C-alpha positions as a printed Julia matrix, in Angstrom:
887×3 Matrix{Float64}:
  74.64  -42.17   24.25
  77.89  -40.38   25.04
  78.92  -37.55   22.8
  82.2   -39.27   22.12
  80.34  -42.26   20.74
  78.72  -40.22   18.01
  80.11  -40.4    14.57
  82.4   -37.61   13.66
  79.87  -36.26   11.21
  77.33  -35.92   14.03
  79.89  -34.42   16.36
  80.71  -31.79   13.72
  77.01  -31.02   13.36
  76.66  -30.47   17.1
  79.68  -28.17   17.13
  78.13  -26.2    14.31
  74.84  -25.86   16.12
  76.58  -24.68   19.3
  78.64  -22.16   17.31
  75.47  -20.87   15.62
  73.73  -20.51   18.96
  76.76  -18.68   20.38
  76.9   -16.35   17.36
  73.2   -15.6    17.68
  73.67  -14.85   21.37
  76.64  -12.58   20.75
  74.83  -10.79   17.93
  71.79  -10.34   20.09
  73.95   -8.94   22.9
  75.79   -6.5    20.6
  72.53   -5.4    19.05
  71.0    -5.03   22.45
  73.88   -2.8    23.6
  73.61   -0.67   20.46
  69.85   -0.39   20.9
  70.38    0.67   24.5
  73.04    3.16   23.42
  70.76    4.59   20.73
  67.92    4.77   23.18
  70.12    6.65   25.63
  71.29    8.92   22.79
  67.71    9.69   21.79
  66.78   10.3    25.42
  69.84   12.5    25.96
  69.15   14.49   22.81
  65.55   14.91   23.9
  66.67   16.18   27.29
  69.17   18.53   25.63
  66.64   19.93   23.18
  64.13   20.27   25.98
  66.64   22.3    28.0
  67.05   24.65   25.05
  63.34   25.36   25.08
  63.31   25.87   28.85
  64.49   28.98   30.65
  67.62   27.34   31.97
  70.93   29.05   32.58
  73.72   28.78   30.05
  75.72   26.56   32.4
  72.78   24.15   32.81
  72.26   23.89   29.06
  75.96   23.24   28.41
  76.01   20.66   31.22
  73.13   18.77   29.55
  75.18   18.6    26.33
  78.24   17.41   28.26
  76.07   14.72   29.89
  74.98   13.54   26.44
  78.59   13.16   25.3
  79.72   11.39   28.45
  76.77    9.01   28.13
  77.58    8.16   24.51
  81.41    8.0    24.62
  82.84    5.62   27.19
  85.12    7.21   29.8
  84.73   10.69   28.24
  85.14   13.74   30.49
  83.47   16.66   28.68
  84.08   20.43   29.06
  82.98   23.67   27.39
  85.13   26.82   27.6
  84.03   30.32   26.56
  86.06   33.16   25.03
  86.35   36.21   27.31
  85.23   39.73   26.3
  88.74   40.72   25.21
  89.02   37.67   22.89
  92.29   36.67   24.56
  91.42   33.91   27.04
  89.24   30.86   27.61
  87.31   30.15   30.8
  85.43   26.96   31.69
  81.64   27.34   31.57
  80.78   23.65   32.08
  82.83   20.62   33.13
  80.49   17.87   34.28
  82.9    15.17   35.41
  86.32   16.83   35.37
  87.88   17.46   38.79
  87.16   20.96   40.09
  90.86   21.5    40.8
  91.72   20.71   37.18
  89.06   23.14   35.89
  90.38   25.88   38.19
  93.9    25.4    36.79
  92.63   26.0    33.25
  90.76   29.27   33.96
  92.19   32.17   31.94
  93.74   29.82   29.34
  95.45   31.98   26.66
  94.14   31.71   23.1
  97.37   31.07   21.25
  99.02   28.6    18.96
 100.66   25.77   20.94
  98.74   26.36   24.19
  97.28   22.88   24.77
  94.43   21.56   22.67
  91.79   24.2    23.53
  94.05   27.26   23.2
  95.35   25.94   19.86
  91.88   25.0    18.55
  90.5    28.45   19.4
  93.5    30.14   17.77
  93.63   27.99   14.6
  89.84   27.47   14.34
  90.31   23.76   13.58
  89.8    20.62   15.75
  92.84   19.43   17.69
  92.83   15.63   18.34
  95.58   14.46   20.72
  95.61   10.74   21.63
  98.53   11.06   24.06
  99.08   14.46   25.71
 102.31   13.32   27.34
 103.97   13.1    23.92
 102.63   16.38   22.49
 104.8    19.46   23.05
 101.74   21.71   23.1
 101.08   20.33   26.59
 104.59   20.95   27.98
 103.28   23.72   30.22
 100.56   21.43   31.56
 102.61   18.29   32.37
 102.12   18.65   36.08
  98.32   18.88   36.11
  97.97   16.18   33.4
  99.93   13.74   35.54
  98.26   14.87   38.76
  94.77   14.13   37.42
  95.85   11.08   35.34
  94.65   12.44   31.98
  95.94   10.99   28.71
  93.94   12.04   25.63
  92.18   15.27   24.65
  89.97   16.05   21.67
  89.1    19.75   21.32
  86.82   21.5    18.8
  86.57   25.26   18.26
  83.04   26.6    18.69
  82.14   29.15   16.01
  79.2    31.55   16.16
  76.61   30.5    13.54
  75.76   34.15   12.93
  79.14   35.89   13.01
  81.58   32.98   12.34
  83.92   34.15   15.1
  85.32   31.81   17.76
  83.17   31.94   20.9
  84.55   28.93   22.8
  85.83   25.34   22.69
  84.16   21.95   23.14
  86.5    19.24   24.42
  86.56   15.7    25.85
  89.35   14.23   28.0
  90.21   10.55   28.64
  92.29    8.76   31.2
  93.4     6.32   28.47
  95.26    6.94   25.23
  92.81    6.69   22.34
  91.7     8.0    18.95
  88.06    8.82   18.07
  85.94    6.58   15.88
  83.99    7.9    12.94
  80.79    7.66   14.98
  82.39    9.6    17.82
  83.72   12.27   15.48
  80.24   12.73   14.0
  78.72   12.91   17.46
  81.28   15.49   18.61
  80.77   17.56   15.47
  76.98   17.64   15.94
  77.29   18.38   19.64
  79.78   21.18   18.94
  77.21   22.78   16.61
  74.6    22.45   19.33
  76.96   24.16   21.8
  77.47   26.99   19.32
  73.7    27.42   18.99
  73.24   27.47   22.78
  76.0    30.06   23.31
  74.79   32.25   20.45
  71.22   32.18   21.78
  72.5    33.11   25.23
  74.6    35.99   23.89
  71.69   37.26   21.78
  69.39   37.16   24.79
  71.91   39.04   26.96
  72.4    41.67   24.26
  68.64   42.01   23.78
  68.07   42.41   27.51
  70.8    45.07   27.7
  69.27   46.93   24.77
  65.85   46.8    26.4
  67.26   48.06   29.69
  69.12   50.82   27.86
  65.97   52.02   26.1
  63.97   51.68   29.3
  66.55   53.79   31.15
  66.42   56.49   28.46
  62.68   56.63   28.95
  62.38   56.21   32.71
  65.24   58.44   33.82
  64.96   61.19   31.22
  64.87   64.51   33.11
  62.24   65.77   30.67
  58.67   64.5    30.66
  58.42   61.66   28.1
  55.18   59.96   27.07
  53.64   57.87   24.3
  50.12   58.06   22.87
  48.18   55.63   20.72
  46.57   56.78   17.49
  43.45   57.79   19.42
  45.45   60.1    21.68
  45.34   57.86   24.77
  48.37   57.56   27.06
  50.32   54.31   26.62
  53.24   55.28   28.87
  54.52   58.16   31.01
  57.9    58.47   32.72
  58.65   59.67   36.24
  59.43   63.23   35.13
  56.07   63.36   33.34
  54.27   62.19   36.45
  55.99   64.88   38.5
  55.07   67.51   35.91
  51.31   66.83   35.71
  50.82   65.44   39.24
  49.29   62.12   38.06
  50.89   58.68   38.43
  51.45   56.67   35.28
  48.72   54.13   36.18
  46.21   56.97   36.6
  46.68   58.27   33.06
  47.21   55.01   31.12
  44.31   54.66   28.7
  43.22   58.26   29.38
  43.12   60.88   26.59
  45.74   63.63   26.61
  42.94   66.2    27.02
  42.94   65.12   30.66
  45.72   67.68   31.26
  45.21   70.09   28.33
  42.94   73.13   29.0
  40.06   73.83   26.65
  41.77   76.89   25.15
  44.74   74.8    23.94
  42.97   71.61   22.85
  42.4    72.61   19.22
  46.03   73.6    18.79
  47.22   70.41   20.45
  44.9    68.28   18.31
  46.2    69.9    15.08
  49.81   69.09   15.96
  48.81   65.57   17.08
  47.08   64.87   13.77
  50.04   66.26   11.82
  52.38   63.93   13.72
  50.19   60.95   12.76
  50.98   61.75    9.11
  54.7    61.3     9.83
  55.67   64.94   10.38
  57.45   65.76   13.68
  55.96   68.77   15.48
  57.15   71.31   18.06
  54.89   73.82   19.79
  54.15   75.5    23.11
  51.01   75.26   25.25
  49.94   75.89   28.83
  48.52   73.17   31.07
  47.19   72.88   34.62
  48.72   70.19   36.8
  46.75   68.23   39.34
  47.22   70.99   41.91
  45.81   73.61   39.55
  49.21   75.24   38.86
  49.64   76.71   35.38
  52.75   75.39   33.59
  54.33   76.56   30.3
  55.37   73.58   28.18
  57.53   73.2    25.08
  56.14   70.06   23.37
  57.89   67.91   20.77
  55.85   65.19   19.01
  57.39   62.43   16.86
  55.68   59.55   15.05
  56.28   56.0    16.31
  56.99   53.9    13.21
  57.09   50.09   13.39
  57.64   48.07   10.2
  56.92   51.17    8.15
  53.57   51.81    9.84
  52.79   54.69   12.23
  51.46   53.08   15.41
  51.46   56.0    17.8
  53.01   59.29   18.88
  56.08   59.82   21.06
  56.2    63.07   23.01
  58.66   65.12   25.08
  57.44   67.99   27.25
  59.93   70.57   28.57
  58.81   72.75   31.47
  59.42   76.38   30.46
  57.52   77.94   33.37
  60.5    79.39   35.24
  62.09   80.7    32.05
  58.89   82.38   30.92
  58.41   83.89   34.39
  61.92   85.31   34.3
  61.33   86.76   30.88
  58.2    88.46   32.19
  60.09   89.92   35.13
  62.81   91.16   32.81
  60.26   93.01   30.71
  59.01   94.81   33.83
  62.6    95.65   34.79
  63.31   96.87   31.26
  60.49   99.41   31.43
  61.67  100.64   34.83
  65.25  101.35   33.72
  64.51  102.57   30.21
  64.84  106.23   31.19
  67.91  105.9    33.46
  70.88  108.2    32.77
  73.26  105.39   33.77
  74.01  102.58   31.42
  72.16   99.42   32.47
  73.0    95.93   31.22
  71.37   92.66   32.31
  73.08   89.29   31.79
  71.82   85.73   32.18
  73.63   84.14   35.14
  72.49   80.62   34.26
  74.68   80.44   31.16
  78.32   81.17   30.52
  79.82   83.52   29.58
  76.77   85.34   31.02
  75.19   86.56   27.76
  73.52   89.98   27.6
  69.73   89.85   27.41
  69.0    93.58   27.81
  70.65   97.0    27.56
  69.03  100.39   28.05
  69.38  103.42   25.73
  71.98  105.03   28.03
  74.23  101.97   27.64
  73.98  102.26   23.86
  74.76  105.97   24.02
  77.87  105.4    26.17
  79.26  102.44   24.19
  78.18  103.47   20.68
  76.51  100.11   20.03
  73.04  101.01   18.76
  71.98   97.72   17.15
  70.65   95.01   19.48
  72.18   92.38   17.2
  75.62   93.68   18.19
  74.82   93.27   21.9
  72.31   90.59   22.8
  73.74   87.13   23.39
  77.3    88.41   23.86
  79.42   88.63   26.99
  80.15   92.13   28.27
  83.85   91.31   27.88
  83.64   92.55   24.26
  83.95   96.08   25.71
  87.44   95.22   26.94
  90.49   95.96   24.83
  94.27   95.8    24.66
  94.81   98.33   27.47
  92.16   96.98   29.84
  93.75   96.09   33.18
  93.89   92.26   33.57
  93.74   92.57   37.37
  90.46   94.5    37.12
  89.08   91.91   34.72
  90.1    89.14   37.15
  88.3    90.97   39.97
  85.11   91.09   37.9
  85.38   87.4    36.98
  85.88   86.45   40.63
  82.74   88.36   41.63
  80.74   86.68   38.87
  81.96   83.24   39.9
  81.26   83.83   43.59
  77.94   85.58   42.86
  78.94   88.69   44.82
  78.67   92.42   44.17
  81.68   94.28   42.78
  82.5    97.91   41.92
  85.48   98.81   39.72
  86.83  101.49   37.46
  87.7    99.83   34.16
  88.95  100.98   30.77
  86.41   99.94   28.11
  86.19  100.59   24.36
  83.34  102.0    22.31
  82.26  100.53   19.01
  84.45  102.98   17.08
  87.49  101.85   19.09
  87.8   104.91   21.31
  88.47  104.1    24.95
  86.42  105.38   27.89
  86.7   104.97   31.65
  83.75  103.14   33.13
  82.65  103.36   36.77
  81.02   99.93   36.89
  78.8    98.34   39.56
  77.75   94.69   39.06
  75.1    93.2    41.34
  73.63   89.66   41.34
  69.87   89.15   41.11
  68.64   86.27   43.29
  65.6    84.04   43.07
  65.73   82.51   46.53
  69.21   81.02   46.87
  69.81   80.94   43.12
  71.4    83.82   41.18
  69.49   84.17   37.94
  70.89   87.4    36.48
  73.54   90.08   36.84
  72.73   93.78   36.57
  75.49   96.19   35.62
  75.28   99.95   36.18
  77.9   102.08   34.45
  78.9   105.71   34.21
  81.34  107.35   31.8
  84.01  109.05   33.99
  86.59  109.5    31.23
  87.08  113.26   31.75
  87.85  112.85   35.44
  90.28  109.96   34.93
  92.09  111.69   32.07
  92.75  114.77   34.22
  94.22  112.58   36.96
  96.28  110.55   34.49
  97.67  113.66   32.79
  99.21  114.87   36.02
 100.73  111.45   36.76
 101.87  110.98   33.16
 103.85  114.2    33.01
 105.82  113.22   36.11
 107.09  109.98   34.54
 107.19  110.61   30.8
 109.15  112.55   28.24
 107.14  115.48   26.94
 108.36  115.13   23.34
 108.1   111.39   22.65
 105.49  110.58   25.31
 107.68  107.63   26.29
 108.7   106.86   29.91
 111.6   109.07   30.99
 114.86  108.04   32.68
 113.37  108.03   36.17
 110.48  105.79   35.09
 112.98  103.56   33.28
 115.11  103.02   36.37
 112.05  102.36   38.56
 110.69   99.84   36.07
 114.04   98.07   35.75
 114.38   97.8    39.53
 110.88   96.29   39.79
 111.55   93.86   36.96
 114.76   92.65   38.58
 113.06   92.31   41.98
 110.21   90.26   40.51
 112.55   87.87   38.67
 115.17   87.51   41.39
 113.83   84.32   42.97
 113.25   82.22   39.85
 116.29   83.59   37.96
 114.23   84.79   35.01
 116.0    86.88   32.37
 115.85   90.66   32.09
 117.31   92.16   28.91
 118.28   95.81   28.45
 118.6    97.22   24.91
 120.47  100.51   24.48
 119.46  102.03   21.13
 121.42  104.93   19.64
 120.66  106.68   16.34
 123.59  106.78   13.91
 124.29  110.23   12.46
 121.47  112.03   14.23
 123.56  114.95   15.47
 124.61  116.22   12.0
 121.01  116.01   10.82
 119.79  117.84   13.9
 122.44  120.53   13.48
 121.95  121.01    9.74
 118.17  120.65    9.39
 117.17  122.18   12.69
 115.77  121.01   15.96
 112.21  120.94   14.61
 113.15  118.21   12.12
 115.2   116.44   14.79
 112.23  116.44   17.17
 109.97  115.01   14.49
 112.53  112.25   13.82
 112.66  111.4    17.53
 108.87  111.29   17.77
 108.53  109.02   14.74
 111.43  106.86   15.93
 109.72  106.43   19.3
 106.52  105.32   17.54
 108.35  102.91   15.22
 110.25  101.28   18.1
 107.23  101.2    20.4
 105.25   99.16   17.88
 107.85   96.39   18.08
 108.05   96.25   21.88
 105.83   93.7    23.6
 102.97   94.85   25.88
 104.81   93.64   29.0
 108.08   95.37   28.1
 109.16   99.01   28.45
 110.6   101.47   25.92
 112.0   104.7    27.37
 113.51  107.86   25.92
 116.86  107.96   27.72
 117.82  111.38   26.38
 118.9   113.02   23.12
 118.91  110.37   20.38
 119.11  107.44   22.83
 116.36  104.98   23.7
 116.4   102.09   26.17
 114.15   99.01   26.19
 113.67   96.68   29.17
 112.54   93.27   27.87
 111.13   90.55   30.13
 108.58   88.96   27.78
 111.17   86.58   26.25
 113.71   84.32   27.93
 115.97   83.19   25.08
 118.82   85.16   23.53
 117.65   84.1    20.08
 114.29   85.73   20.71
 116.02   88.93   21.82
 118.13   89.05   18.66
 114.97   88.6    16.6
 113.45   91.56   18.43
 116.59   93.64   17.82
 116.42   92.7    14.14
 112.89   94.06   14.0
 113.97   97.24   15.77
 116.82   97.85   13.32
 114.5    97.09   10.41
 112.42  100.11   11.41
 115.22  102.32   10.04
 115.2   100.77    6.57
 112.43  103.11    5.52
 113.49  106.79    5.27
 111.81  109.53    7.29
 109.64  111.74    5.12
 108.48  115.2     6.2
 106.74  117.16    3.46
 109.35  117.36    0.67
 112.18  116.28    2.96
 113.52  112.71    3.07
 116.02  111.61    5.73
 117.71  108.2     6.06
 119.01  106.98    9.41
 120.31  103.78   10.96
 120.74  102.71   14.56
 123.09  100.69   16.74
 121.99   98.52   19.65
 123.86   97.28   22.7
 122.38   94.39   24.7
 122.98   93.36   28.31
 121.18   90.95   30.66
 121.16   90.04   34.33
 123.0    86.72   33.94
 126.24   88.22   35.31
 126.6    89.67   38.82
 125.91   93.37   39.36
 125.41   95.68   42.31
 122.81   98.18   41.09
 120.08   97.91   38.41
 121.48  100.94   36.58
 124.63   98.89   35.85
 122.66   96.91   33.26
 121.93  100.15   31.4
 125.61  101.07   31.55
 126.63   97.64   30.24
 124.18   97.9    27.36
 125.67  101.34   26.62
 129.18   99.81   26.51
 127.97   97.07   24.16
 126.37   99.7    21.95
 129.65  101.58   21.61
 131.42   98.35   20.78
 128.88   97.8    17.97
 129.52  101.37   16.74
 133.25  100.68   16.8
 132.63   97.79   14.46
 130.82   99.96   11.94
 127.42  100.69   13.49
 123.99   99.88   12.08
 124.15   96.6    13.98
 123.91   95.19   17.5
 126.27   93.69   20.05
 125.96   91.75   23.31
 127.77   92.96   26.4
 130.64   90.74   27.55
 133.11   91.18   30.38
 135.82   90.57   27.86
 134.89   92.0    24.48
 138.3    91.02   23.09
 137.55   87.4    23.96
 134.25   87.75   22.13
 136.03   89.05   19.05
 138.37   86.04   19.16
 135.38   83.71   19.23
 133.96   85.39   16.12
 137.27   84.94   14.31
 137.39   81.3    15.39
 133.81   80.68   14.24
 134.58   82.27   10.87
 137.56   79.92   10.45
 135.47   76.9    11.34
 132.77   78.08    8.94
 135.23   78.17    6.04
 136.37   74.66    6.97
 132.75   73.52    7.08
 132.23   74.82    3.53
 135.31   72.99    2.26
 134.5    69.69    4.03
 130.73   69.88    3.42
 129.77   69.62    7.07
 126.37   71.02    6.26
 123.19   68.97    6.19
 119.83   69.74    4.7
 116.73   69.38    6.84
 113.16   69.81    5.62
 110.2    71.25    7.51
 106.71   70.39    6.22
 104.25   73.07    5.13
 100.63   71.95    5.64
  97.19   73.11    4.55
  94.25   74.07    6.76
  93.43   70.37    7.3
  96.96   69.56    8.43
  97.84   67.67    5.21
 101.43   68.18    3.97
 101.57   70.22    0.77
 105.19   71.38    0.61
 108.44   71.53    2.56
 111.09   74.17    3.23
 114.77   73.3     2.93
 116.8    74.47    5.96
 120.56   74.23    6.3
 122.14   72.75    9.43
 125.82   72.85   10.41
 126.9    69.6    12.07
 130.26   70.53   13.58
 132.45   67.43   14.2
 133.3    68.56   17.77
 130.55   70.99   18.83
 127.62   69.19   17.25
 124.81   71.14   15.61
 125.47   74.88   15.67
 122.28   77.01   15.65
 121.67   78.79   12.32
 121.3    82.1    14.17
 124.93   81.75   15.23
 126.51   81.21   11.83
 124.08   82.57    9.19
 124.55   86.27   10.18
 128.33   85.72   10.27
 128.25   84.06    6.86
 126.19   86.98    5.51
 128.68   89.47    6.92
 131.71   87.63    5.53
 130.26   86.68    2.16
 130.59   82.95    2.96
 126.83   82.7     2.64
 127.13   82.54   -1.17
 128.95   79.19   -1.13
 126.54   77.84    1.49
 123.48   79.04   -0.44
 124.77   77.49   -3.7
 125.24   74.15   -1.92
 121.76   74.36   -0.38
 120.11   75.09   -3.73
 121.95   72.28   -5.52
 121.1    69.76   -2.77
 117.46   70.91   -2.72
 117.12   70.35   -6.46
 118.64   66.89   -6.03
 116.04   65.96   -3.37
 113.05   67.57   -5.09
 112.15   64.52   -7.19
 111.8    62.28   -4.12
 109.75   64.9    -2.29
 107.41   65.53   -5.22
 106.98   61.78   -5.76
 105.88   61.57   -2.11
 102.89   63.74   -3.0
 104.2    67.22   -2.2
 103.49   70.15   -4.5
 106.75   72.05   -4.1
 109.98   72.57   -2.16
 110.96   76.02   -0.81
 114.59   77.14   -0.57
 116.06   80.39    0.76
 118.23   82.71   -1.37
 120.61   85.18    0.23
 120.42   88.83   -0.9
 124.15   88.62   -1.73
 123.48   86.04   -4.44
 121.51   88.6    -6.46
 124.59   90.76   -6.93
 126.6    88.07   -8.75
 126.89   88.54  -12.51
 126.36   84.82  -13.19
 123.46   84.44  -10.74
 120.68   83.66  -13.25
 122.97   81.43  -15.39
 123.96   79.28  -12.4
 120.35   78.88  -11.23
 119.22   77.95  -14.76
 121.98   75.33  -15.07
 121.08   73.68  -11.77
 117.38   73.62  -12.64
 118.17   72.07  -16.01
 120.61   69.47  -14.61
 118.08   68.1   -12.14
 115.06   68.28  -14.43
 113.07   70.62  -12.22
 109.54   71.06  -13.52
 107.77   74.47  -13.36
 106.33   75.2    -9.93
 108.31   72.5    -8.09
 110.8    74.95   -6.53
 109.8    78.06   -4.57
 112.53   80.66   -4.02
 112.21   82.44   -0.67
 113.8    85.88   -0.36
 113.75   88.39    2.48
 112.41   91.89    2.03
 115.94   93.29    2.4
 116.76   92.15   -1.12
 114.95   95.29   -2.36
 117.01   97.68   -0.25
 119.3    98.62   -3.12
 118.24   99.02   -6.73
 114.79   97.52   -6.31
 114.09   97.86  -10.03
 117.04   95.59  -10.87
 115.95   93.07   -8.24
 112.41   92.96   -9.59
 113.83   92.25  -13.06
 115.84   89.32  -11.64
 112.72   87.92   -9.99
 110.93   87.99  -13.34
 113.8    85.98  -14.85
 113.57   83.42  -12.03
 109.87   83.0   -12.7
 110.59   82.5   -16.41
 112.79   79.54  -15.37
 109.7    77.93  -13.79
 110.56   78.93  -10.26
 108.01   80.51   -7.96
 108.95   83.39   -5.66
 107.85   84.04   -2.09
 108.8    86.77    0.38
 110.15   85.27    3.62
 109.73   86.9     7.06
 107.14   89.27    5.6
 106.49   92.32    7.76
 109.92   92.56    9.38
 111.85   94.33    6.64
 111.49   96.72    3.73
 108.35   95.65    1.87
 104.93   97.03    2.7
 101.41   95.95    1.84
 101.02   98.85   -0.58
 104.26   97.84   -2.31
 103.3    94.17   -2.5
 101.23   94.61   -5.65
 104.35   95.74   -7.57
 106.48   92.71   -6.72
 106.55   89.61   -8.99
 105.9    87.18   -6.16
 103.6    84.19   -5.81
 103.39   84.07   -2.04
 104.36   85.61    1.26
 105.38   83.98    4.52
 104.08   85.89    7.53
 106.92   86.16   10.03
 106.76   84.05   13.18
 106.98   87.19   15.32
 103.44   88.06   14.23
 102.13   84.49   14.6
 103.5    83.83   18.1
 100.64   84.2    20.58
  98.46   85.68   17.85
  95.27   84.34   19.45
  96.01   86.56   22.47
  97.95   89.49   20.94
  95.6    92.16   19.62
  98.09   94.05   17.47
  99.71   91.02   15.92
  96.27   89.6    15.14
  95.19   92.86   13.51
  98.35   93.0    11.38
  98.03   89.37   10.37
  94.37   89.72    9.46
  95.22   92.72    7.29
  98.03   90.86    5.53
  95.83   87.83    4.89
  92.97   89.93    3.58
  95.1    92.0     1.2
  97.06   88.97    0.04
  93.81   87.22   -0.81
  92.6    90.23   -2.8
  95.9    90.28   -4.71
  95.78   86.53   -5.35
  99.01   85.92   -3.43
  99.35   82.67   -1.51
 100.07   83.03    2.24
 102.04   80.82    4.62
 101.92   81.37    8.39
 105.34   80.64    9.93
 106.05   79.47   13.46
 102.63   77.97   14.28
 103.25   76.23   17.61
  99.86   76.07   19.38
  96.31   75.01   18.52
  95.15   78.54   19.24
  97.56   79.97   16.65
  96.52   77.31   14.12
  92.83   78.01   14.59
  93.4    81.78   14.21
  95.3    81.65   10.92
  92.96   79.02    9.46
  89.9    81.04   10.46
  91.29   84.19    8.84
  92.2    82.54    5.56
  95.87   81.54    5.61
  96.45   79.11    2.75
  99.25   77.16    4.39
 101.0    76.8     7.77
 104.42   75.82    9.02
 105.66   75.25   12.55
 106.55   72.94   15.42
 102.86   72.18   16.02
 102.95   69.97   12.92
 106.57   68.85   12.54
 110.08   70.05   13.31
 112.74   70.23   10.58
 113.96   66.69    9.87
 116.39   64.92    7.48
 115.02   63.86    4.09
 114.24   60.22    4.93
 112.5    61.14    8.19
 110.34   63.76    6.47
 109.37   61.31    3.71
 108.21   58.82    6.34
 106.27   61.57    8.12
 104.54   62.6     4.9
 103.61   58.97    4.17
 102.15   58.59    7.67
 100.05   61.75    7.25
  98.66   60.47    3.94
  97.53   57.27    5.7
  95.91   59.17    8.57
């Protein structure tokens, strides 16, 4: 019967049955696909987990995970990128199905916000799902390669280390169709991302573990000393190459053997005692002798340490140092010591294997010559301690060259005994060889002081003044000619100072030539102490002295030197009951202008000296081809200075004062003149002029007022105090104390916040009155410090009488102090006495690490100088202080 002939009810039933059959078929097909997919997922996961357990490479493991994703997500192209060592870039570690050209383009992908999906995901640490890369601006830089490889969508996940939570890579899938992930796909990606993280972390841990093992193995295998390990029974568990070389047995030959294999019977009990002590957890060190495989006796220094694992001692670790050669040398030295014990020549033996060649033996004759009787003063030191301030550097260099080249040398050198007295040493140094190696130096010395002094006396009298013992005029002219010849090519500066005593002739005439001679002798000594070791001071004749200075190259440094020379006349000359006061005038000339003969510089300095005398004396003056023009400049500068006071062209800079650790503790206020046309004018150019004209009072008042205004900000920054300089002229004003008190009160200055710095010259007149004023300043809560200590009137013996809280050691003593014997001696004395008196010390002008180390070592409380910070405006200094506090 035809279907059409059926009743409609039956036709409807047939349609229903067909629809049911179709639905069952479709359901079966969908279920079948899902079952197949799940089966593939299970199989893929099994393969992935199996790869984790196998010794596969990181790339292979990541590829297995990518294969799982591509099998489970239709059309997916999976990749894994790793973060580089610098944490700045991503590089592909696995890309199963992506084109190789595309992967190459992405190598070195920056980790940054907005750099594609992977760069952004790694930067933000969150997944980045992009269904259409062509419409996402984060892919603007990648338009070309996206189109070239027909890629549309990208889903990228950051991979975080399970242990450290830092980003270690990205896990991404690409599609050639625009699409969003399903919930199932998101879950799958999330789980796979965690698996990737586990794989990478395991790989990184394994690499780190292998490196650590190789590191420890290298420390053991390549240690130059013999290294071994023993079990608790004393059997060898390991032995490095150096140990094998030492005992003559290979490692395999001694493994499992007892250590007594190489320890002689006479040392076994001692070795066993130290071994047992080590097993209780106590490290041991001892010496024994052993015989190697060839029967050679070796001296060993043994160190034993317990091997502790999980709190339990499991064995003993040992290090054996071969001391055979050293002990042999010591034995030879003992034989040599006995053979030279009775020599009349001084004998010293130094170790050539160490620098600076320490002394290991001296004979009695050496002690007799040098005055060093205690071995503790000699052994372990370099022979250079016998050298002193007058030792010839060229001779020292000759000795050093011989020591470095391991050759013999013979010299005549000026050395110093323990009590400081010099002696001339006829010195022969010879190397002692052991085959090709120099092991020691032997020095033979003879005291030839008497012979040298006779020769020097004859030469000295030909070139020196009999009275003052200074070089005479002939020696002066020779020295000046040599100095000019040496500096001619590089245009270095040579300065000539012509020094004339003011009022010497009347004193000489009235008190007699004996007193005059004593004044000249003491003057020569006072001036000589201020002249550098490389410079020359000569007695030109009568009451005239001339200095040739080449140790400094700046005019400012020369004027500082002249200031120190003139300061030598502040103290009167005392002879028995007689007291004489003198001053001096100095003329200065240099070789910057053309001249025909060296003596012309002396003549020019003489002219400058007379110009200084014409202006009142007791001062100094520079030579100029037109002295009138120079006078005009002084007048002009004085006019500008008055204008600067009226228009407040001055600025206040602050220079930090630091403690021994370099931490800022205080600052010093320093005035600067910022001329509108000439810029900053050096203080040395206008401060002396202001002092001479009295303009310094107005400047000093402004500086003190401005300092008090800034003190609050500086103290709030963590500083203890602010130092400010007072001029001696201020102390002679009737309203001095009242004005200071008013300023302190107006700005609310707390006690101890302001330190007044005064120069020693303030005590030149009526010191009792000045001391009374200082007491009044301290009653106002101000502290007092002496500035430029050592260059003026005050002395260490007088220091105890002054109401001061601190002293600032002048920069002239600090400069080069680590190399200048006299300056170092003076500074040490000042620091020591200041400490005994309870007076705080500040070292000025610290510019090198050597100077810093010296003053810190010898107890200076504080330091100030360019090494730490130059003078700066207030805001700059506050920033600097804040930076130091953070450091």
